[in-house]
C-alpha positions as CSV (number, residue, x, y, z in Angstrom):
1,X,0.2,-33.3,-8.9
2,X,3.2,-30.7,-9.4
3,X,3.3,-30.5,-13.2
4,X,2.9,-33.2,-16.3
5,X,2.5,-35.3,-18.5
6,X,3.5,-37.8,-16.1
7,X,4.0,-41.6,-15.7
8,X,3.5,-43.8,-12.9
9,X,4.4,-47.5,-12.1
10,X,1.5,-49.1,-9.8
11,X,2.2,-51.8,-7.1
12,X,0.2,-53.5,-4.3
13,X,2.1,-53.5,-1.0
14,X,1.1,-55.4,2.0
15,X,3.3,-54.3,5.2
16,X,3.2,-53.9,8.8
17,X,2.7,-50.7,10.7
18,X,6.1,-50.1,13.1
19,X,5.8,-46.3,13.8
20,X,2.7,-43.9,14.2
21,X,2.6,-40.1,14.6
22,X,0.5,-37.4,14.0
23,X,2.1,-37.0,10.7
24,X,1.6,-40.2,9.4
25,X,2.9,-43.8,9.6
26,X,6.2,-46.0,8.9
27,X,5.5,-49.3,7.2
28,X,7.9,-52.6,6.9
29,X,7.3,-54.5,3.5
30,X,9.0,-57.3,1.4
31,X,11.0,-54.1,0.0
32,X,12.0,-52.5,3.5
33,X,10.8,-49.5,5.4
34,X,8.7,-46.9,3.7
35,X,6.9,-43.5,5.3
36,X,3.1,-42.9,4.5
37,X,1.9,-39.1,5.4
38,X,-1.2,-39.1,7.2
39,X,-3.0,-37.3,4.2
40,X,-3.0,-40.5,2.5
41,X,-4.0,-42.7,5.5
42,X,-7.6,-41.0,6.3
43,X,-7.1,-42.4,9.9
44,X,-4.0,-43.2,11.6
45,X,-3.5,-47.1,12.0
46,X,-2.2,-49.0,15.0
47,X,1.5,-49.9,15.6
48,X,1.2,-53.6,14.5
49,X,-1.7,-53.5,12.2
50,X,-1.3,-54.8,8.5
51,X,-2.4,-52.8,5.9
52,X,-2.5,-53.2,1.9
53,X,-1.9,-50.2,0.0
54,X,-1.7,-49.3,-3.5
55,X,1.2,-47.4,-4.6
56,X,1.8,-45.1,-7.7
57,X,5.8,-44.1,-8.0
58,X,6.4,-41.6,-10.7
59,X,8.6,-42.9,-13.6
60,X,8.2,-40.0,-15.9
61,X,7.5,-36.4,-15.3
62,X,7.8,-33.8,-12.5
63,X,4.5,-34.6,-11.0
64,X,4.1,-35.7,-7.1
65,X,7.1,-38.9,-6.8
66,X,4.7,-41.1,-4.9
67,X,0.9,-41.6,-3.9
68,X,-0.7,-44.0,-1.9
69,X,-4.1,-45.5,-1.1
70,X,-5.3,-47.9,1.6
71,X,-7.0,-50.9,-0.2
72,X,-9.0,-54.1,0.5
73,X,-6.6,-56.8,1.8
74,X,-8.0,-59.1,-1.4
75,X,-6.7,-57.2,-4.3
76,X,-6.7,-61.3,-6.1
77,X,-8.8,-61.3,-9.5
78,X,-10.2,-64.7,-8.3
79,X,-13.8,-65.5,-8.6
């Protein structure tokens, strides 16, 4: 984070990997294409793999604009 105080909107995205290089991966999701840096992915995925990501997108302040975490596919609150 660069500076604060900051506010983020959190969303969960399921997307397919369409391209991978040493710096990260390009994904195709419901809202179009987006790039995720390798620093957020841990290990690089394979092209064609489907991942579920949690995205924090800045809504207020001057902190990091977007942050990603790979999460388990089941993000529901079902018992």
